[in-house]
C-alpha positions in Angstrom: 54.0 -2.1 30.2 51.9 -4.9 28.7 48.7 -2.9 29.5 50.1 0.1 27.6 50.9 -2.0 24.5 47.4 -3.5 24.6 45.8 0.0 24.8 48.0 1.2 21.9 47.0 -1.9 19.8 43.3 -1.3 20.4 43.7 2.4 19.5 45.5 1.5 16.3 43.0 -1.1 15.4 40.1 1.3 15.9 41.8 4.0 13.9 42.6 1.6 11.0 39.0 0.5 11.0 37.8 4.1 10.8 40.3 4.8 8.1 39.2 1.8 6.1 35.5 2.9 6.4 36.4 6.4 5.4 38.2 5.0 2.3 35.1 2.9 1.5 32.8 5.9 1.9 34.9 8.1 -0.3 35.5 5.4 -2.9 31.9 4.2 -3.2 29.8 5.8 -6.0 26.1 5.2 -6.2 25.4 5.1 -10.0 21.6 4.5 -9.5 19.1 1.7 -9.2 16.2 0.1 -11.0 13.2 -1.3 -9.3 9.8 -3.0 -9.5 6.8 -2.4 -7.3 3.2 -3.5 -6.8 0.5 -2.0 -4.6 -2.8 -0.1 -4.7 -4.2 2.9 -6.4 -7.1 5.2 -5.6 -9.0 7.9 -7.5 -10.2 11.3 -6.3 -12.6 13.5 -8.3 -16.3 14.3 -8.9 -17.4 10.9 -7.7 -15.1 10.9 -4.7 -15.2 14.5 -3.5 -14.2 13.7 0.1 -10.9 11.9 -0.8 -12.2 8.6 0.7 -9.8 5.7 0.5 -12.5 3.0 0.5 -12.1 1.5 -2.9 -8.4 0.8 -3.7 -7.5 -1.1 -6.8 -4.4 -2.8 -8.3 -1.4 -0.8 -9.4 2.2 -1.6 -10.4 5.3 0.1 -11.7 8.9 -0.1 -12.8 11.6 2.7 -12.6 15.2 3.6 -13.1 17.1 6.2 -11.1 20.3 7.8 -12.3 22.2 9.2 -9.3 24.4 12.2 -9.8 25.7 11.9 -6.3 24.6 10.3 -3.0 21.7 12.6 -2.7 20.4 13.9 -6.1 19.3 12.0 -9.1 16.7 11.7 -11.9 13.9 9.1 -12.1 12.3 7.6 -15.1 9.2 5.6 -14.3 6.4 3.6 -16.0 3.3 2.8 -13.9 -0.1 1.1 -14.3 -3.2 1.7 -12.2 -6.8 0.5 -12.4 -9.1 3.2 -11.2 -12.8 2.9 -10.5 -15.5 4.5 -8.3 -19.3 4.8 -8.0 -21.7 7.3 -6.4 -23.2 4.4 -4.4 -20.1 4.7 -2.1 -20.7 8.3 -1.2 -22.1 9.5 2.1 -23.8 12.4 0.3 -27.5 11.7 -0.6 -27.4 13.9 -3.7 -24.4 12.0 -5.1 -26.0 8.6 -4.4 -29.1 9.7 -6.3 -26.9 10.8 -9.3 -25.8 7.1 -9.4 -22.9 7.5 -11.9 -19.9 5.2 -12.0 -16.7 4.6 -14.0 -13.7 2.3 -14.5 -10.5 3.1 -16.4 -7.0 1.7 -17.0 -4.3 4.3 -16.5 -0.9 3.8 -18.2 1.6 6.4 -17.1 5.2 7.5 -18.0 7.0 10.2 -16.0 10.3 11.9 -15.4 11.1 13.3 -12.0 13.8 14.8 -9.9 14.9 12.4 -7.1 16.4 13.3 -3.7 17.7 11.1 -0.9 17.5 12.8 2.5 20.4 10.7 4.0 23.7 9.5 2.5 22.8 6.0 1.2 25.6 3.3 0.9 24.0 -0.1 0.5 25.3 -2.8 2.8 27.3 -0.4 5.0 26.1 -0.1 8.6 24.7 3.4 9.4 24.1 4.2 5.7 21.5 1.5 4.8 18.4 3.6 5.2 17.0 6.9 3.8 13.7 8.6 3.2 13.4 10.0 -0.4 11.3 12.5 -2.3 10.6 12.9 -6.1 8.7 15.4 -8.1 8.2 15.6 -11.8 5.9 15.6 -14.8 4.3 12.7 -16.8 1.8 11.7 -19.3 -0.9 9.1 -19.0 -3.6 7.4 -21.0 -7.2 6.8 -19.8 -10.5 5.8 -21.3 -13.4 5.6 -18.8 -16.1 3.0 -19.3 -19.2 1.7 -17.5 -21.5 -1.3 -17.7 -25.2 -1.2 -18.8 -27.1 -4.4 -18.4 -23.9 -6.3 -18.3 -22.4 -4.8 -21.4 -19.2 -2.7 -21.3 -19.4 0.8 -23.0 -16.6 3.4 -23.3 -18.1 6.7 -22.2 -16.0 9.3 -24.1 -17.4 8.4 -27.6 -20.9 8.7 -26.2 -20.5 12.4 -25.3 -22.4 11.9 -22.0 -22.3 15.7 -21.3 -23.6 16.6 -24.7 -20.3 16.8 -26.5 -21.7 15.1 -29.6 -24.7 17.4 -29.6 -23.4 20.8 -28.5 -20.5 22.2 -30.5 -19.6 24.4 -27.6 -18.7 21.4 -25.5 -15.3 20.1 -26.5 -14.7 16.4 -26.5 -12.0 15.4 -24.1 -9.0 13.2 -25.2 -7.6 10.0 -23.9 -4.2 11.5 -22.9 -3.5 13.9 -20.2 -0.6 15.3 -18.1 0.2 14.4 -14.5 2.6 15.8 -11.9 3.7 13.0 -9.6 4.8 13.9 -6.0 6.3 10.8 -4.3 7.6 10.3 -0.8 9.1 7.0 0.4 11.6 5.0 2.5 14.2 2.5 1.3 16.5 0.1 3.2 19.3 -1.9 1.7 19.2 -5.6 2.5 22.7 -6.0 1.1 25.0 -4.0 -1.3 22.9 -5.2 -4.3 19.3 -5.1 -3.2 16.9 -2.7 -1.4 13.3 -2.8 -0.3 11.1 0.3 -0.3 7.7 1.7 0.4 6.3 4.8 -1.1 3.2 6.9 -1.7 2.8 8.9 -4.9 0.1 11.5 -5.5 -0.7 12.5 -9.1 -2.1 16.0 -9.8 -3.6 16.0 -13.3 -4.8 18.5 -15.9 -8.0 16.7 -16.7 -11.4 16.6 -15.0 -12.6 13.6 -17.1 -10.9 10.6 -15.5 -14.4 9.7 -14.4 -16.3 11.1 -17.4 -17.9 13.7 -15.1 -17.2 17.4 -15.2 -19.9 20.0 -16.0 -23.7 20.0 -16.4 -26.3 17.7 -17.7 -27.1 18.2 -21.4 -30.7 17.0 -20.9 -32.5 14.0 -22.3 -33.3 15.8 -25.5 -29.7 15.9 -26.5 -29.8 12.1 -26.7 -32.8 11.7 -28.9 -32.4 10.8 -32.6 -35.0 12.3 -35.1 -35.5 10.3 -38.3 -36.6 11.6 -41.7 -40.2 10.7 -41.0 -40.1 12.8 -37.8 -40.2 9.8 -35.5 -37.7 9.8 -32.6 -35.8 7.2 -30.6 -33.3 7.4 -27.8 -29.6 7.3 -28.6 -28.8 4.0 -27.0 -26.7 3.6 -24.8 -25.7 7.3 -24.4 -29.2 8.2 -23.2 -29.1 5.6 -20.4 -25.5 6.2 -19.3 -25.5 10.1 -19.2 -28.1 10.1 -16.3 -28.5 6.9 -14.3 -30.6 8.4 -11.5 -33.7 6.7 -13.1 -32.4 3.4 -11.7 -33.1 4.7 -8.2 -36.4 6.6 -8.9 -37.1 9.8 -10.7 -34.6 11.2 -13.2 -32.6 14.3 -12.1 -30.7 14.9 -15.3 -32.4 18.2 -16.3 -30.6 20.3 -18.9 -28.2 22.7 -17.2 -28.3 21.1 -13.8 -24.9 20.5 -12.2 -23.5 17.1 -13.0 -19.9 17.6 -11.8 -17.4 20.3 -10.6 -15.2 21.5 -13.5 -13.3 23.9 -11.2 -11.3 21.0 -9.6 -9.3 18.5 -11.6 -9.3 14.8 -10.9 -6.3 13.1 -9.2 -5.1 9.7 -8.2 -2.6 8.2 -5.7 -0.5 5.0 -5.7 0.8 3.1 -2.7 3.7 0.8 -3.6 5.9 -1.8 -2.0 8.9 -3.0 -4.0 12.5 -4.1 -4.5 15.3 -2.3 -6.2 18.7 -3.3 -7.5 21.7 -1.1 -7.1 24.1 0.0 -9.8 27.4 1.1 -8.1 31.1 1.4 -8.7 34.2 2.0 -6.6 37.0 4.5 -7.4 40.4 3.0 -7.0 43.2 5.3 -5.9 45.9 5.7 -8.5 49.5 4.5 -7.5 51.4 7.2 -5.6 48.3 9.3 -5.0 47.5 10.3 -1.5 44.8 8.2 0.3 
């Protein structure tokens, strides 16, 4: 008889625990989260045609996610990345002879759809972890620069592909669009805080992150003719549009391929961070069924 009572007590205890958990799951509402992250960024483009990951640089970001339910939300993010690369890192002999390089700061703002693969209830066993995916659209600023004899020069105003000489070559801007695709994992340390890791690839609509896209304009495009018919080179544009002379003979003949305009530049960010949950609980009204 005592054994039967003990079994009944265990069954009731288990059922009440399951009922309490069910009530918690049903009453919990994930309003969203905000987070901060740091990590590394890498550039892909005319100077890194093989998508090598050999020169990562610093990146960081902040974001806010508004959850519509446990799975679907919208993400507003602001990110920074420093991007840089040089032909000297290439395994291609022709690219190494080209000898171009660039650096740029990227400031990005984006809006994305956000999806949790699993039901995510911070602090509750069995619901503390989920992979997630986001896809959206953003804008970013960039302004590539390089160094010549230790002095920093912004490349866009110099028209290194003849934009200042040939009216048919349109000057590129310092703003462009990106399309961030991000995949990550997050885990709740407790009901208030999560840790996460993610990788986000940015497709862009510009081929000038690196100031390289089409053909050489030729050295004559960077010669200044004075009223007395004397000429001089347009410094520093002349020396930055074709730097192959630093390794030997110049290859910057007019019309020769300098970059590949058929493929846009891109960049990727790898981030580790923490986020803070915004949640609420729905209390049952008096007399309402549980």
